[in-house]
N, CA, C and O atoms as CSV, one atom per row, in Angstrom:
chain,resi,resn,atom,element,x,y,z
A,1,UNK,N,N,33.126,39.390,17.265
A,1,UNK,CA,C,31.766,39.646,18.002
A,1,UNK,C,C,30.962,40.227,16.874
A,1,UNK,O,O,31.391,41.020,16.035
A,2,UNK,N,N,29.806,39.764,16.948
A,2,UNK,CA,C,28.680,40.302,16.056
A,2,UNK,C,C,27.458,40.705,17.000
A,2,UNK,O,O,27.194,40.155,18.069
A,3,UNK,N,N,26.792,41.710,16.445
A,3,UNK,CA,C,25.830,42.450,17.087
A,3,UNK,C,C,24.442,42.282,16.204
A,3,UNK,O,O,24.259,42.814,15.109
A,4,UNK,N,N,23.549,41.476,16.865
A,4,UNK,CA,C,22.364,41.224,16.064
A,4,UNK,C,C,21.211,42.136,16.743
A,4,UNK,O,O,20.910,42.087,17.936
A,5,UNK,N,N,20.597,43.010,15.730
A,5,UNK,CA,C,19.716,43.863,15.954
A,5,UNK,C,C,18.657,44.027,14.945
A,5,UNK,O,O,19.021,43.883,13.778
A,6,UNK,N,N,17.369,44.311,15.170
A,6,UNK,CA,C,16.416,44.716,14.187
A,6,UNK,C,C,16.046,46.104,14.059
A,6,UNK,O,O,15.360,46.484,13.110
A,7,UNK,N,N,16.513,46.979,15.072
A,7,UNK,CA,C,16.183,48.465,15.001
A,7,UNK,C,C,17.296,49.316,14.565
A,7,UNK,O,O,17.718,50.288,15.192
A,8,UNK,N,N,17.752,48.867,13.416
A,8,UNK,CA,C,19.033,49.881,12.930
A,8,UNK,C,C,18.421,51.001,12.419
A,8,UNK,O,O,17.406,50.928,11.726
A,9,UNK,N,N,19.028,52.148,12.744
A,9,UNK,CA,C,18.708,53.562,12.153
A,9,UNK,C,C,19.816,53.933,11.251
A,9,UNK,O,O,20.989,53.811,11.605
A,10,UNK,N,N,19.439,54.422,9.995
A,10,UNK,CA,C,20.572,54.944,9.228
A,10,UNK,C,C,20.191,54.995,7.695
A,10,UNK,O,O,19.077,54.583,7.373
A,11,UNK,N,N,20.945,55.417,6.855
A,11,UNK,CA,C,20.525,55.819,5.571
A,11,UNK,C,C,20.858,54.404,4.781
A,11,UNK,O,O,21.920,53.823,5.001
A,12,UNK,N,N,19.930,53.911,3.892
A,12,UNK,CA,C,19.992,52.563,3.135
A,12,UNK,C,C,21.335,52.701,2.267
A,12,UNK,O,O,22.073,51.719,2.177
A,13,UNK,N,N,21.628,53.781,1.693
A,13,UNK,CA,C,22.832,53.920,0.809
A,13,UNK,C,C,24.102,53.420,1.459
A,13,UNK,O,O,24.952,52.850,0.773
A,14,UNK,N,N,24.269,53.621,2.817
A,14,UNK,CA,C,25.479,53.088,3.547
A,14,UNK,C,C,25.463,51.768,4.013
A,14,UNK,O,O,26.515,51.300,4.449
A,15,UNK,N,N,24.388,51.051,3.992
A,15,UNK,CA,C,24.086,49.782,4.659
A,15,UNK,C,C,24.761,48.619,3.977
A,15,UNK,O,O,24.723,48.499,2.753
A,16,UNK,N,N,25.382,47.758,4.768
A,16,UNK,CA,C,25.935,46.501,4.244
A,16,UNK,C,C,24.712,45.703,3.853
A,16,UNK,O,O,23.746,45.486,4.585
A,17,UNK,N,N,24.908,45.208,2.347
A,17,UNK,CA,C,23.702,44.422,1.870
A,17,UNK,C,C,23.614,43.129,2.628
A,17,UNK,O,O,22.568,42.491,2.508
A,18,UNK,N,N,24.554,42.663,3.380
A,18,UNK,CA,C,24.440,41.459,4.202
A,18,UNK,C,C,23.449,41.668,5.438
A,18,UNK,O,O,22.825,40.747,5.964
A,19,UNK,N,N,23.391,43.004,5.826
A,19,UNK,CA,C,22.386,43.214,6.934
A,19,UNK,C,C,20.987,42.949,6.508
A,19,UNK,O,O,20.147,42.476,7.273
A,20,UNK,N,N,20.763,43.255,5.309
A,20,UNK,CA,C,19.315,43.059,4.804
A,20,UNK,C,C,18.958,41.499,4.706
A,20,UNK,O,O,17.785,41.127,4.679
A,21,UNK,N,N,19.851,40.764,4.662
A,21,UNK,CA,C,19.722,39.318,4.703
A,21,UNK,C,C,19.696,38.636,6.065
A,21,UNK,O,O,18.888,37.745,6.326
A,22,UNK,N,N,20.625,39.094,6.942
A,22,UNK,CA,C,21.028,38.454,8.100
A,22,UNK,C,C,20.428,39.239,9.408
A,22,UNK,O,O,20.107,38.673,10.453
A,23,UNK,N,N,20.346,40.478,9.187
A,23,UNK,CA,C,19.892,41.486,10.285
A,23,UNK,C,C,20.901,41.388,11.372
A,23,UNK,O,O,20.577,41.440,12.558
A,24,UNK,N,N,22.221,41.236,10.931
A,24,UNK,CA,C,23.337,41.310,11.770
A,24,UNK,C,C,24.277,42.283,11.488
A,24,UNK,O,O,24.674,42.333,10.324
A,25,UNK,N,N,24.798,43.202,12.427
A,25,UNK,CA,C,25.794,44.123,12.004
A,25,UNK,C,C,27.134,43.547,12.573
A,25,UNK,O,O,27.174,42.853,13.589
A,26,UNK,N,N,28.131,43.866,11.897
A,26,UNK,CA,C,29.382,43.424,12.255
A,26,UNK,C,C,30.526,44.690,11.939
A,26,UNK,O,O,30.221,45.681,11.277
A,27,UNK,N,N,31.753,44.492,12.474
A,27,UNK,CA,C,32.725,45.414,12.064
A,27,UNK,C,C,33.000,45.512,10.611
A,27,UNK,O,O,33.451,46.542,10.109
A,28,UNK,N,N,32.707,44.348,9.877
A,28,UNK,CA,C,32.910,44.479,8.399
A,28,UNK,C,C,31.663,45.361,7.765
A,28,UNK,O,O,31.797,45.929,6.681
A,29,UNK,N,N,30.556,45.423,8.459
A,29,UNK,CA,C,29.616,46.236,8.112
A,29,UNK,C,C,29.981,47.700,8.022
A,29,UNK,O,O,29.652,48.459,7.111
A,30,UNK,N,N,30.746,48.015,9.152
A,30,UNK,CA,C,31.241,49.398,9.246
A,30,UNK,C,C,32.293,49.700,7.942
A,30,UNK,O,O,32.250,50.773,7.339
A,31,UNK,N,N,33.116,48.756,7.633
A,31,UNK,CA,C,33.944,48.827,6.543
A,31,UNK,C,C,33.221,49.085,5.339
A,31,UNK,O,O,33.586,49.922,4.513
A,32,UNK,N,N,32.154,48.346,5.223
A,32,UNK,CA,C,31.389,48.547,3.877
A,32,UNK,C,C,30.909,50.058,3.737
A,32,UNK,O,O,31.033,50.711,2.701
A,33,UNK,N,N,30.402,50.479,4.801
A,33,UNK,CA,C,29.891,51.861,4.872
A,33,UNK,C,C,31.080,52.800,4.710
A,33,UNK,O,O,30.909,53.800,4.013
A,34,UNK,N,N,32.107,52.617,5.200
A,34,UNK,CA,C,33.456,53.508,4.975
A,34,UNK,C,C,33.640,53.409,3.544
A,34,UNK,O,O,33.806,54.474,2.948
A,35,UNK,N,N,33.642,52.256,2.828
A,35,UNK,CA,C,33.925,52.241,1.380
A,35,UNK,C,C,32.779,53.014,0.585
A,35,UNK,O,O,33.145,53.566,-0.452
A,36,UNK,N,N,31.562,53.111,0.911
A,36,UNK,CA,C,30.695,54.058,0.465
A,36,UNK,C,C,31.013,55.452,0.625
A,36,UNK,O,O,30.911,56.213,-0.337
A,37,UNK,N,N,31.399,55.863,1.787
A,37,UNK,CA,C,32.094,57.102,2.003
A,37,UNK,C,C,33.195,57.534,1.203
A,37,UNK,O,O,33.272,58.670,0.734
A,38,UNK,N,N,33.997,56.689,1.053
A,38,UNK,CA,C,35.347,56.903,0.191
A,38,UNK,C,C,34.880,57.104,-1.223
A,38,UNK,O,O,35.453,57.961,-1.896
A,39,UNK,N,N,33.818,56.343,-1.785
A,39,UNK,CA,C,33.326,56.691,-3.091
A,39,UNK,C,C,32.537,57.992,-3.085
A,39,UNK,O,O,32.585,58.737,-4.063
A,40,UNK,N,N,31.884,58.256,-2.120
A,40,UNK,CA,C,31.294,59.592,-2.169
A,40,UNK,C,C,32.402,60.736,-2.391
A,40,UNK,O,O,32.139,61.709,-3.097
A,41,UNK,N,N,33.624,60.589,-1.777
A,41,UNK,CA,C,34.489,61.566,-2.016
A,41,UNK,C,C,35.094,61.554,-3.355
A,41,UNK,O,O,35.377,62.618,-3.904
A,42,UNK,N,N,35.331,60.305,-3.972
A,42,UNK,CA,C,36.008,60.071,-5.343
A,42,UNK,C,C,34.899,60.610,-6.312
A,42,UNK,O,O,35.306,61.234,-7.292
A,43,UNK,N,N,33.502,60.439,-6.152
A,43,UNK,CA,C,32.603,60.671,-7.151
A,43,UNK,C,C,31.953,62.131,-6.967
A,43,UNK,O,O,31.323,62.668,-7.878
A,44,UNK,N,N,32.151,62.696,-5.774
A,44,UNK,CA,C,31.358,63.815,-5.363
A,44,UNK,C,C,29.864,63.772,-5.615
A,44,UNK,O,O,29.167,64.626,-6.162
A,45,UNK,N,N,29.496,62.523,-5.070
A,45,UNK,CA,C,27.893,62.198,-5.126
A,45,UNK,C,C,27.479,61.614,-3.771
A,45,UNK,O,O,28.289,61.047,-3.038
A,46,UNK,N,N,26.261,61.767,-3.486
A,46,UNK,CA,C,25.677,61.246,-2.181
A,46,UNK,C,C,25.546,59.681,-2.358
A,46,UNK,O,O,25.594,59.162,-3.473
A,47,UNK,N,N,25.387,59.001,-1.255
A,47,UNK,CA,C,25.130,57.455,-1.308
A,47,UNK,C,C,23.856,57.275,-1.860
A,47,UNK,O,O,23.611,56.220,-2.446
A,48,UNK,N,N,22.929,58.235,-1.747
A,48,UNK,CA,C,21.542,57.892,-2.437
A,48,UNK,C,C,21.365,58.710,-3.666
A,48,UNK,O,O,21.208,59.922,-3.516
A,49,UNK,N,N,21.371,58.211,-4.846
A,49,UNK,CA,C,21.296,59.038,-6.068
A,49,UNK,C,C,19.835,59.141,-6.602
A,49,UNK,O,O,19.210,58.198,-7.086
A,50,UNK,N,N,19.393,60.362,-6.455
A,50,UNK,CA,C,18.117,60.645,-6.898
A,50,UNK,C,C,18.008,60.676,-8.594
A,50,UNK,O,O,16.924,60.494,-9.148
A,51,UNK,N,N,19.017,60.879,-9.204
A,51,UNK,CA,C,18.965,61.110,-10.529
A,51,UNK,C,C,19.070,59.812,-11.544
A,51,UNK,O,O,19.014,59.862,-12.773
A,52,UNK,N,N,19.235,58.650,-10.731
A,52,UNK,CA,C,19.288,57.331,-11.452
A,52,UNK,C,C,18.149,56.576,-11.199
A,52,UNK,O,O,17.374,56.861,-10.285
A,53,UNK,N,N,17.982,55.544,-12.016
A,53,UNK,CA,C,16.834,54.566,-11.938
A,53,UNK,C,C,16.876,53.942,-10.710
A,53,UNK,O,O,17.853,54.008,-9.964
A,54,UNK,N,N,15.691,53.236,-10.422
A,54,UNK,CA,C,15.673,52.369,-9.072
A,54,UNK,C,C,16.822,51.423,-8.874
A,54,UNK,O,O,17.368,51.336,-7.774
A,55,UNK,N,N,17.230,50.663,-9.978
A,55,UNK,CA,C,18.285,49.792,-9.925
A,55,UNK,C,C,19.602,50.326,-9.442
A,55,UNK,O,O,20.324,49.662,-8.698
A,56,UNK,N,N,19.942,51.638,-9.907
A,56,UNK,CA,C,21.238,52.245,-9.717
A,56,UNK,C,C,21.092,53.434,-8.737
A,56,UNK,O,O,21.887,54.372,-8.798
A,57,UNK,N,N,19.990,53.404,-7.747
A,57,UNK,CA,C,19.867,54.470,-7.035
A,57,UNK,C,C,20.720,54.762,-5.857
A,57,UNK,O,O,20.659,55.790,-5.182
A,58,UNK,N,N,21.562,53.710,-5.664
A,58,UNK,CA,C,22.461,53.781,-4.587
A,58,UNK,C,C,23.818,53.830,-5.126
A,58,UNK,O,O,24.063,53.074,-6.065
A,59,UNK,N,N,24.743,54.599,-4.683
A,59,UNK,CA,C,26.239,54.761,-5.153
A,59,UNK,C,C,26.968,53.462,-5.150
A,59,UNK,O,O,27.689,53.208,-6.115
A,60,UNK,N,N,26.855,52.578,-4.130
A,60,UNK,CA,C,27.592,51.391,-4.136
A,60,UNK,C,C,27.218,50.497,-5.212
A,60,UNK,O,O,28.095,49.800,-5.722
A,61,UNK,N,N,25.990,50.432,-5.630
A,61,UNK,CA,C,25.548,49.613,-6.746
A,61,UNK,C,C,26.157,50.202,-8.133
A,61,UNK,O,O,26.724,49.490,-8.962
A,62,UNK,N,N,25.977,51.469,-8.254
A,62,UNK,CA,C,26.609,52.218,-9.340
A,62,UNK,C,C,28.091,51.944,-9.675
A,62,UNK,O,O,28.573,51.691,-10.779
A,63,UNK,N,N,28.719,52.051,-8.460
A,63,UNK,CA,C,30.281,51.864,-8.434
A,63,UNK,C,C,30.582,50.431,-8.893
A,63,UNK,O,O,31.384,50.250,-9.809
A,64,UNK,N,N,29.926,49.342,-8.246
A,64,UNK,CA,C,30.047,48.054,-8.597
A,64,UNK,C,C,29.887,47.762,-9.946
A,64,UNK,O,O,30.669,46.996,-10.509
A,65,UNK,N,N,28.866,48.340,-10.583
A,65,UNK,CA,C,28.597,48.147,-11.894
A,65,UNK,C,C,29.622,48.787,-12.875
A,65,UNK,O,O,29.902,48.217,-13.930
A,66,UNK,N,N,30.103,49.814,-12.568
A,66,UNK,CA,C,31.212,50.442,-13.427
A,66,UNK,C,C,32.519,49.751,-13.160
A,66,UNK,O,O,33.365,49.671,-14.051
A,67,UNK,N,N,32.698,49.280,-12.040
A,67,UNK,CA,C,33.997,48.481,-11.710
A,67,UNK,C,C,34.016,47.267,-12.734
A,67,UNK,O,O,35.054,46.865,-13.260
A,68,UNK,N,N,32.780,46.735,-12.956
A,68,UNK,CA,C,32.833,45.356,-13.741
A,68,UNK,C,C,32.424,45.710,-15.098
A,68,UNK,O,O,32.754,44.858,-15.923
A,69,UNK,N,N,31.806,46.713,-15.566
A,69,UNK,CA,C,31.438,46.790,-17.001
A,69,UNK,C,C,31.840,47.900,-17.639
A,69,UNK,O,O,31.945,47.831,-18.864
A,70,UNK,N,N,32.138,49.104,-16.986
A,70,UNK,CA,C,32.413,50.319,-17.639
A,70,UNK,C,C,33.475,50.976,-16.915
A,70,UNK,O,O,33.563,50.740,-15.710
A,71,UNK,N,N,34.351,51.817,-17.499
A,71,UNK,CA,C,35.345,52.624,-16.800
A,71,UNK,C,C,34.824,53.329,-15.549
A,71,UNK,O,O,33.844,54.073,-15.602
A,72,UNK,N,N,35.468,53.093,-14.472
A,72,UNK,CA,C,35.036,53.844,-13.265
A,72,UNK,C,C,35.286,55.361,-13.509
A,72,UNK,O,O,34.570,56.229,-13.010
A,73,UNK,N,N,36.193,55.581,-14.192
A,73,UNK,CA,C,36.586,56.882,-14.579
A,73,UNK,C,C,35.433,57.853,-15.004
A,73,UNK,O,O,35.514,59.067,-14.812
A,74,UNK,N,N,34.362,57.254,-15.590
A,74,UNK,CA,C,33.228,57.930,-16.062
A,74,UNK,C,C,32.466,58.437,-14.895
A,74,UNK,O,O,31.675,59.359,-15.090
A,75,UNK,N,N,32.604,57.967,-13.761
A,75,UNK,CA,C,31.568,58.487,-12.678
A,75,UNK,C,C,32.403,59.190,-11.641
A,75,UNK,O,O,31.861,59.611,-10.619
A,76,UNK,N,N,33.739,59.344,-11.855
A,76,UNK,CA,C,34.598,59.984,-10.842
A,76,UNK,C,C,34.417,61.625,-11.050
A,76,UNK,O,O,34.126,62.134,-12.132
A,77,UNK,N,N,34.628,62.313,-9.891
A,77,UNK,CA,C,34.525,63.672,-9.919
A,77,UNK,C,C,35.603,64.164,-10.921
A,77,UNK,O,O,36.733,63.682,-10.850
A,78,UNK,N,N,35.313,65.075,-11.823
A,78,UNK,CA,C,36.375,65.667,-12.640
A,78,UNK,C,C,37.573,66.406,-11.874
A,78,UNK,O,O,38.755,66.224,-12.165
A,79,UNK,N,N,37.177,67.159,-10.980
A,79,UNK,CA,C,37.916,67.885,-10.194
A,79,UNK,C,C,39.120,67.157,-9.465
A,79,UNK,O,O,40.268,67.579,-9.332
A,80,UNK,N,N,38.626,66.065,-9.064
A,80,UNK,CA,C,39.618,65.035,-8.240
A,80,UNK,C,C,40.686,64.537,-9.266
A,80,UNK,O,O,41.883,64.438,-8.997
A,81,UNK,N,N,40.167,64.257,-10.380
A,81,UNK,CA,C,41.024,63.589,-11.508
A,81,UNK,C,C,42.181,64.593,-11.863
A,81,UNK,O,O,43.284,64.187,-12.229
A,82,UNK,N,N,41.887,65.850,-11.742
A,82,UNK,CA,C,42.892,66.828,-12.113
A,82,UNK,C,C,43.852,67.130,-10.927
A,82,UNK,O,O,44.868,67.803,-11.104
A,83,UNK,N,N,43.549,66.675,-9.850
A,83,UNK,CA,C,44.246,67.132,-8.660
A,83,UNK,C,C,45.099,65.961,-8.095
A,83,UNK,O,O,46.040,66.201,-7.340
A,84,UNK,N,N,44.770,64.697,-8.462
A,84,UNK,CA,C,45.419,63.583,-7.855
A,84,UNK,C,C,46.312,62.899,-8.851
A,84,UNK,O,O,46.002,62.859,-10.042
A,85,UNK,N,N,47.426,62.354,-8.382
A,85,UNK,CA,C,48.416,61.513,-9.079
A,85,UNK,C,C,47.577,60.154,-9.382
A,85,UNK,O,O,46.812,59.578,-8.609
A,86,UNK,N,N,47.912,59.809,-10.660
A,86,UNK,CA,C,47.073,58.484,-11.115
A,86,UNK,C,C,47.328,57.408,-10.087
A,86,UNK,O,O,46.366,56.805,-9.611
A,87,UNK,N,N,48.523,57.139,-9.727
A,87,UNK,CA,C,48.863,55.944,-8.746
A,87,UNK,C,C,48.096,56.242,-7.345
A,87,UNK,O,O,47.669,55.270,-6.723
A,88,UNK,N,N,47.945,57.270,-6.937
A,88,UNK,CA,C,47.146,57.658,-5.795
A,88,UNK,C,C,45.793,57.326,-6.078
A,88,UNK,O,O,45.206,56.550,-5.324
A,89,UNK,N,N,45.218,57.817,-7.077
A,89,UNK,CA,C,43.776,57.622,-7.518
A,89,UNK,C,C,43.466,56.154,-7.353
A,89,UNK,O,O,42.535,55.703,-6.684
A,90,UNK,N,N,44.483,55.362,-8.140
A,90,UNK,CA,C,44.187,53.802,-8.358
A,90,UNK,C,C,44.270,53.215,-6.869
A,90,UNK,O,O,43.386,52.439,-6.505
A,91,UNK,N,N,45.238,53.543,-6.060
A,91,UNK,CA,C,45.259,52.852,-4.732
A,91,UNK,C,C,44.055,53.310,-3.780
A,91,UNK,O,O,43.601,52.549,-2.926
A,92,UNK,N,N,43.556,54.645,-3.991
A,92,UNK,CA,C,42.350,55.012,-3.134
A,92,UNK,C,C,41.189,54.245,-3.728
A,92,UNK,O,O,40.436,53.664,-2.947
A,93,UNK,N,N,40.991,54.188,-4.892
A,93,UNK,CA,C,39.647,53.636,-5.415
A,93,UNK,C,C,39.779,52.061,-5.200
A,93,UNK,O,O,38.765,51.456,-4.852
A,94,UNK,N,N,40.919,51.394,-5.379
A,94,UNK,CA,C,41.138,50.035,-5.122
A,94,UNK,C,C,40.712,49.616,-3.635
A,94,UNK,O,O,39.939,48.680,-3.434
A,95,UNK,N,N,41.232,50.324,-2.689
A,95,UNK,CA,C,40.852,49.943,-1.285
A,95,UNK,C,C,39.437,50.349,-1.004
A,95,UNK,O,O,38.803,49.662,-0.202
A,96,UNK,N,N,38.873,51.371,-1.560
A,96,UNK,CA,C,37.462,51.635,-1.445
A,96,UNK,C,C,36.662,50.537,-2.036
A,96,UNK,O,O,35.740,50.089,-1.354
A,97,UNK,N,N,36.889,50.041,-3.216
A,97,UNK,CA,C,36.318,48.907,-3.697
A,97,UNK,C,C,36.416,47.729,-2.911
A,97,UNK,O,O,35.404,47.039,-2.791
A,98,UNK,N,N,37.430,47.402,-2.380
A,98,UNK,CA,C,37.614,46.225,-1.564
A,98,UNK,C,C,36.720,46.355,-0.436
A,98,UNK,O,O,36.138,45.352,-0.023
A,99,UNK,N,N,36.558,47.422,0.077
A,99,UNK,CA,C,35.508,47.568,1.308
A,99,UNK,C,C,34.084,47.231,0.917
A,99,UNK,O,O,33.262,46.893,1.768
A,100,UNK,N,N,33.774,47.330,-0.458
A,100,UNK,CA,C,32.313,47.017,-0.895
A,100,UNK,C,C,32.249,45.551,-1.182
A,100,UNK,O,O,31.211,45.147,-1.705
A,101,UNK,N,N,33.177,44.716,-0.928
A,101,UNK,CA,C,33.103,43.348,-1.264
A,101,UNK,C,C,31.761,42.764,-0.704
A,101,UNK,O,O,31.418,43.110,0.427
A,102,UNK,N,N,31.013,41.937,-1.395
A,102,UNK,CA,C,29.753,41.195,-0.999
A,102,UNK,C,C,30.115,40.462,0.298
A,102,UNK,O,O,29.380,40.534,1.283
A,103,UNK,N,N,31.372,39.682,0.288
A,103,UNK,CA,C,31.571,38.794,1.256
A,103,UNK,C,C,32.242,39.514,2.453
A,103,UNK,O,O,33.308,40.086,2.221
A,104,UNK,N,N,31.788,39.544,3.572
A,104,UNK,CA,C,32.510,40.236,4.517
A,104,UNK,C,C,33.828,39.778,4.852
A,104,UNK,O,O,34.653,40.579,5.290
A,105,UNK,N,N,34.100,38.575,4.690
A,105,UNK,CA,C,35.429,37.967,4.893
A,105,UNK,C,C,36.424,38.559,4.055
A,105,UNK,O,O,37.595,38.615,4.431
A,106,UNK,N,N,36.005,39.063,2.809
A,106,UNK,CA,C,36.872,39.553,1.777
A,106,UNK,C,C,37.218,40.944,1.893
A,106,UNK,O,O,38.077,41.428,1.155
A,107,UNK,N,N,36.574,41.674,2.825
A,107,UNK,CA,C,36.751,43.124,3.042
A,107,UNK,C,C,38.046,43.176,3.962
A,107,UNK,O,O,38.367,42.332,4.799
A,108,UNK,N,N,38.714,44.328,3.637
A,108,UNK,CA,C,39.876,44.659,4.413
A,108,UNK,C,C,39.489,45.106,5.949
A,108,UNK,O,O,38.391,45.561,6.270
A,109,UNK,N,N,40.548,44.898,6.795
A,109,UNK,CA,C,40.247,45.346,8.191
A,109,UNK,C,C,40.608,46.775,8.152
A,109,UNK,O,O,41.157,47.197,7.134
A,110,UNK,N,N,40.347,47.629,9.209
A,110,UNK,CA,C,40.376,49.046,9.263
A,110,UNK,C,C,41.847,49.500,9.190
A,110,UNK,O,O,42.164,50.527,8.591
A,111,UNK,N,N,42.759,48.687,9.832
A,111,UNK,CA,C,44.209,49.067,9.717
A,111,UNK,C,C,44.672,48.980,8.306
A,111,UNK,O,O,45.479,49.816,7.898
A,112,UNK,N,N,44.223,48.021,7.514
A,112,UNK,CA,C,44.647,47.923,5.987
A,112,UNK,C,C,44.049,49.108,5.331
A,112,UNK,O,O,44.739,49.782,4.566
A,113,UNK,N,N,42.897,49.389,5.561
A,113,UNK,CA,C,42.325,50.646,4.904
A,113,UNK,C,C,43.101,51.864,5.269
A,113,UNK,O,O,43.461,52.603,4.353
A,114,UNK,N,N,43.369,52.131,6.377
A,114,UNK,CA,C,44.428,53.227,6.757
A,114,UNK,C,C,45.719,53.061,6.157
A,114,UNK,O,O,46.190,54.030,5.563
A,115,UNK,N,N,46.346,52.026,6.213
A,115,UNK,CA,C,47.652,51.728,5.429
A,115,UNK,C,C,47.555,52.055,3.979
A,115,UNK,O,O,48.483,52.681,3.466
A,116,UNK,N,N,46.606,51.723,3.321
A,116,UNK,CA,C,46.395,52.000,1.879
A,116,UNK,C,C,46.083,53.424,1.630
A,116,UNK,O,O,46.625,53.970,0.669
A,117,UNK,N,N,45.201,54.144,2.453
A,117,UNK,CA,C,45.040,55.558,2.304
A,117,UNK,C,C,46.284,56.293,2.492
A,117,UNK,O,O,46.623,57.184,1.713
A,118,UNK,N,N,46.955,55.954,3.481
A,118,UNK,CA,C,48.265,56.636,3.717
A,118,UNK,C,C,49.247,56.344,2.612
A,118,UNK,O,O,50.097,57.199,2.362
A,119,UNK,N,N,49.215,55.223,1.928
A,119,UNK,CA,C,50.153,54.896,0.730
A,119,UNK,C,C,49.660,55.846,-0.405
A,119,UNK,O,O,50.468,56.409,-1.143
A,120,UNK,N,N,48.492,55.988,-0.508
A,120,UNK,CA,C,47.977,56.781,-1.530
A,120,UNK,C,C,48.399,58.330,-1.420
A,120,UNK,O,O,48.629,59.028,-2.407
A,121,UNK,N,N,48.461,58.725,-0.236
A,121,UNK,CA,C,48.947,59.978,0.074
A,121,UNK,C,C,50.420,60.271,-0.160
A,121,UNK,O,O,50.842,61.423,-0.259
A,122,UNK,N,N,51.203,59.166,-0.247
A,122,UNK,CA,C,52.635,59.161,-0.324
A,122,UNK,C,C,53.067,59.391,-1.888
A,122,UNK,O,O,54.166,59.889,-2.130
A,123,UNK,N,N,52.274,59.056,-2.826
A,123,UNK,CA,C,52.642,59.117,-4.233
A,123,UNK,C,C,52.527,60.462,-4.723
A,123,UNK,O,O,52.797,60.716,-5.897
């Protein structure tokens, strides 16, 4: 089921990029937003980054660039790196990154996100 609307209220940093193209919100749009929240936790940064240039002013864009070009480790919160087992960190960031997939069909369902986060807690 998809919900089409043109009066969405919210912060742009959390918004599914597909919404800007289609003006349609789906459950996959919520998964995208959850991925942003998970990276806010990992990076200890807001979804809207005032300290970066226009191109990288949103956390999701910065994370995607780092996942592709640079070590993500460079933008992670130092405190979390000291408190989390490496395998847990990898599992957490991997499911969070999957949530940010451009294609909504490639994003995990909510149950898979929960399963992976629970797995990250077990390490």
